[in-house]
C-alpha positions in Angstrom: -51.3 -92.4 114.8 -54.8 -91.5 115.9 -57.3 -89.2 114.2 -57.7 -87.1 117.3 -54.0 -86.3 117.3 -54.3 -84.8 113.9 -57.5 -82.9 114.9 -55.5 -81.4 117.9 -52.8 -80.1 115.5 -55.5 -78.5 113.3 -57.0 -76.9 116.4 -53.7 -75.5 117.6 -53.0 -74.0 114.1 -56.5 -72.6 113.8 -56.6 -71.0 117.2 -53.0 -69.9 117.3 -52.0 -71.4 120.7 -51.9 -74.6 122.7 -53.8 -72.9 125.5 -56.8 -71.9 123.4 -56.9 -75.3 121.7 -56.9 -77.0 125.0 -59.9 -74.8 126.1 -61.9 -75.6 123.0 -61.2 -79.3 123.1 -62.0 -79.4 126.9 -58.6 -80.9 127.6 -55.9 -79.9 130.1 -53.0 -78.2 128.5 -50.4 -80.8 129.7 -52.6 -83.6 128.4 -52.9 -81.9 125.0 -49.2 -81.2 124.9 -48.3 -84.9 125.7 -50.7 -86.2 123.0 -48.9 -83.9 120.5 -45.5 -85.1 121.7 -46.5 -88.7 121.1 -47.3 -87.8 117.5 -44.1 -85.8 117.1 -42.1 -88.8 118.2 -44.0 -91.1 115.8 -43.4 -88.7 112.8 -39.9 -87.6 113.8 -41.0 -83.9 113.3 -41.4 -81.1 115.9 -45.0 -80.0 115.2 -45.1 -77.3 117.9 -42.7 -74.5 118.7 -42.7 -74.4 122.5 -41.5 -71.2 124.2 -42.0 -69.6 127.6 -44.8 -67.5 126.2 -46.6 -70.6 124.9 -46.7 -73.2 122.2 -47.6 -72.6 118.6 -47.5 -74.5 115.4 -43.9 -74.9 114.1 -42.7 -74.3 110.6 -42.4 -78.1 110.1 -45.9 -78.4 111.4 -47.2 -75.9 108.9 -45.6 -77.8 106.0 -47.4 -80.9 107.1 -50.7 -79.1 107.8 -52.1 -79.6 104.2 -51.6 -83.4 104.6 -53.2 -83.3 108.1 -56.2 -81.4 106.8 -56.5 -83.8 103.9 -56.6 -86.8 106.2 -59.3 -85.1 108.4 -61.4 -84.3 105.3 -61.1 -87.9 104.1 -62.3 -89.2 107.5 -65.2 -86.7 107.4 -66.2 -87.9 103.9 -65.9 -91.5 105.1 -68.3 -90.8 108.0 -70.7 -89.1 105.7 -70.7 -91.9 103.2 -71.2 -94.5 106.0 -74.2 -92.5 107.3 -75.6 -92.3 103.8 -75.3 -96.0 103.4 -77.1 -96.6 106.7 -79.9 -94.3 105.5 -80.3 -95.8 102.1 -79.4 -99.5 102.1 -79.2 -100.9 105.6 -81.5 -103.7 106.8 -83.3 -102.8 110.0 -84.3 -105.8 112.1 -87.2 -105.6 114.5 -88.1 -108.4 116.8 -91.7 -108.4 118.1 -94.1 -110.5 120.2 -96.8 -109.4 117.8 -99.1 -108.0 120.5 -99.7 -104.6 118.7 -99.2 -105.4 115.1 -102.1 -103.4 113.7 -102.2 -100.3 115.8 -98.4 -99.9 116.1 -96.1 -102.0 113.9 -97.9 -101.8 110.6 -98.5 -98.0 110.6 -94.9 -97.4 111.8 -93.4 -99.5 109.0 -95.6 -97.7 106.5 -94.3 -94.3 107.7 -90.7 -95.6 107.8 -91.0 -96.8 104.2 -92.0 -93.3 103.1 -88.8 -91.8 104.5 -86.5 -94.8 103.8 -87.7 -96.2 100.5 -84.7 -98.5 99.9 -84.1 -99.6 103.5 -85.2 -103.1 104.2 -87.2 -103.8 107.3 -87.1 -107.3 108.7 -89.9 -108.0 111.2 -89.4 -111.2 113.2 -92.0 -112.7 115.5 -90.4 -114.2 118.6 -90.8 -114.7 122.3 -89.4 -112.2 124.7 -86.3 -114.3 125.7 -85.3 -114.8 122.0 -85.7 -111.1 121.3 -83.5 -110.2 124.3 -80.8 -112.7 123.1 -80.9 -111.3 119.6 -80.6 -107.7 120.8 -77.6 -108.5 122.9 -76.0 -110.4 120.0 -76.7 -107.6 117.6 -79.0 -109.7 115.4 -82.0 -107.4 116.1 -81.8 -103.6 116.2 -85.0 -103.1 118.2 -87.4 -105.3 120.1 -91.0 -105.0 121.0 -92.0 -106.9 124.1 -94.8 -106.9 126.8 -94.5 -106.6 130.5 -97.0 -106.9 133.3 -97.5 -104.0 135.7 -94.8 -104.2 138.4 -92.3 -106.4 136.4 -88.7 -105.5 136.7 -87.1 -104.3 133.5 -83.7 -105.8 132.4 -80.9 -103.2 133.0 -78.9 -104.1 129.9 -81.5 -102.6 127.7 -82.7 -99.0 127.1 -86.5 -99.3 127.5 -89.2 -96.9 126.2 -92.8 -97.4 127.1 -95.1 -97.3 124.1 -98.6 -98.6 125.0 -100.3 -99.4 128.3 -103.7 -101.3 128.4 -105.9 -103.8 130.2 -106.3 -107.5 129.4 -109.6 -108.2 127.5 -111.4 -111.3 126.3 -111.2 -111.6 122.6 -114.1 -113.7 121.2 -116.2 -114.6 118.2 -119.4 -112.5 117.9 -121.4 -115.7 118.0 -119.9 -116.8 121.3 -122.4 -116.8 124.3 -119.9 -114.6 126.1 -120.5 -111.8 123.6 -123.9 -111.2 125.2 -122.2 -110.2 128.5 -121.0 -106.6 129.2 -117.9 -108.0 131.0 -116.4 -111.5 131.2 -115.4 -113.0 134.5 -113.1 -115.9 135.2 -116.0 -118.3 135.8 -117.4 -117.3 132.4 -114.0 -117.7 130.7 -113.7 -121.3 131.9 -116.9 -122.3 130.1 -115.4 -121.8 126.6 -112.5 -123.4 124.8 -109.5 -121.2 125.6 -106.7 -120.2 123.2 -103.6 -119.8 125.3 -100.3 -118.3 124.4 -97.4 -120.7 124.8 -95.0 -120.4 127.8 -92.5 -117.5 127.1 -95.2 -115.0 126.3 -96.3 -112.5 129.0 -100.0 -113.3 128.3 -99.3 -117.0 129.2 -98.0 -115.8 132.5 -100.9 -113.4 133.0 -103.5 -116.1 132.3 -101.8 -118.6 134.5 -102.0 -116.1 137.4 -105.6 -115.1 136.6 -106.9 -118.7 136.6 -105.0 -119.6 139.8 -104.8 -123.3 139.0 -108.3 -123.6 137.5 -108.6 -125.2 134.1 -110.9 -124.4 131.1 -113.2 -127.0 129.5 -110.7 -127.2 126.6 -107.6 -125.3 125.5 -105.3 -124.7 122.6 -101.7 -123.5 122.7 -100.3 -121.1 120.1 -97.5 -118.7 119.3 -98.4 -115.0 119.3 -101.5 -112.8 119.3 -102.0 -112.9 115.6 -102.6 -116.7 115.4 -104.7 -116.5 118.5 -107.0 -113.9 116.9 -107.3 -116.0 113.8 -108.3 -119.0 115.8 -110.9 -117.0 117.6 -112.3 -115.5 114.4 -112.7 -119.1 113.1 -114.8 -119.9 116.2 -112.4 -122.2 117.9 -112.6 -120.5 121.3 -111.7 -117.3 123.1 -108.4 -115.8 124.2 -107.1 -113.1 126.5 -105.0 -110.3 125.0 -104.1 -106.7 125.7 -106.8 -104.3 124.5 -104.3 -102.6 122.2 -103.8 -105.9 120.4 -107.5 -106.3 119.5 -109.1 -102.9 119.2 -109.0 -101.7 115.6 -107.7 -105.0 114.3 -109.0 -105.8 110.7 -110.7 -108.9 112.1 -112.6 -106.7 114.6 -113.4 -104.1 112.0 -114.8 -106.7 109.7 -116.9 -108.2 112.4 -115.0 -111.5 112.6 -114.2 -111.0 116.2 -115.1 -108.7 119.1 -113.9 -108.2 122.7 -115.2 -107.6 126.2 -113.5 -106.2 129.3 -112.2 -108.7 131.8 -114.0 -108.4 135.1 -112.3 -108.4 138.4 -108.7 -107.7 137.4 -107.1 -104.3 136.9 -103.6 -105.5 135.9 -102.1 -103.3 133.2 -100.1 -104.7 130.3 -97.3 -102.5 129.0 -95.7 -102.7 125.5 -92.2 -101.3 125.3 -89.4 -100.9 122.7 -86.0 -102.0 123.8 -82.4 -101.8 122.4 -79.0 -102.4 123.8 -77.6 -99.8 126.2 -74.2 -99.8 124.6 -73.3 -98.6 121.2 -74.5 -95.9 118.9 -77.7 -96.4 116.7 -77.5 -96.0 112.9 -79.7 -93.2 111.6 -82.3 -95.6 110.2 -82.7 -97.4 113.5 -83.0 -94.1 115.4 -85.7 -93.1 112.9 -87.7 -96.3 113.3 -87.5 -96.0 117.1 -88.8 -92.4 116.8 -91.6 -93.4 114.6 -92.7 -96.2 117.0 -92.8 -93.7 119.9 -94.6 -91.2 117.7 -97.2 -93.7 116.5 -97.8 -95.0 120.0 -98.4 -91.5 121.3 -101.0 -91.0 118.5 -102.7 -94.3 119.3 -103.0 -93.5 123.0 -105.1 -90.5 122.1 -107.7 -92.6 120.2 -110.8 -93.8 122.0 -111.0 -97.5 122.4 -114.4 -99.2 122.7 -115.6 -102.7 122.0 -118.4 -103.4 119.4 -121.1 -102.6 121.9 -119.5 -99.4 123.1 -117.8 -100.8 126.3 -114.5 -99.2 127.1 -111.4 -101.0 128.2 -110.9 -98.3 130.8 -107.9 -96.4 131.9 -105.6 -96.8 128.9 -105.9 -93.3 127.4 -105.6 -91.3 130.6 -101.8 -91.8 130.9 
């Protein structure tokens, strides 16, 4: 016995004929009739009175109708209770490469908290490959990852673009490079360089930018947040998307600044991804919506470095 079989009997009773029920349910009349016959055989009761003029609910069907309606009502209450549970107590898991923590992730979680006060949000910093594995396995609900302009997107995920920006040089205000309006590759090689570990898109970007050339000294770290902390402590410079640096608390406090990167116009794109298959719980849908909404608001903000230089191009899209 299936729920849709009971729903079909309810529709035939309510509409007065098999034909009208088939039209409302967008089924062929023979398909609807055969589904009802299967239920009749299972119950051992003729639910429909079939005549040349058409098929209607039988007397036996009318006697069972209160029980059918009761089952349908119970299923509806179960669905409502499950939806309420998703809205009130579910843990939402967000994997992120931590490239836009301040302008995007933190404000989004703050807004989500206001509308879902008892829903737990688990934010996990990870590399792109791990985020993709966790999404496919159902361990993460949403994933925030970066791509370079022209990259192919994996077809097994639904992908929504959030932010698009340029790579910039993140540096300490006391760095000699802070005196320059823009920083070129030759300038970059004169300073210790904080490099993202393999597996991050900015590692791939920097490898391509340097084209085999090596800096005077380099560090390797996980994620933009640790990279910015190392820069703020004067350990070197790093290259990040502008949306990862502009407006960061370390920048606002004067602990770090940034300059446009000369000679390269490659765009870096941040997206939110989820599995193609399966329905999203209400809380996850809401978090996804808030990420998109916050990203749209952020794109409308002017982004300039401490000396007024613009990253260029990001807010015209």
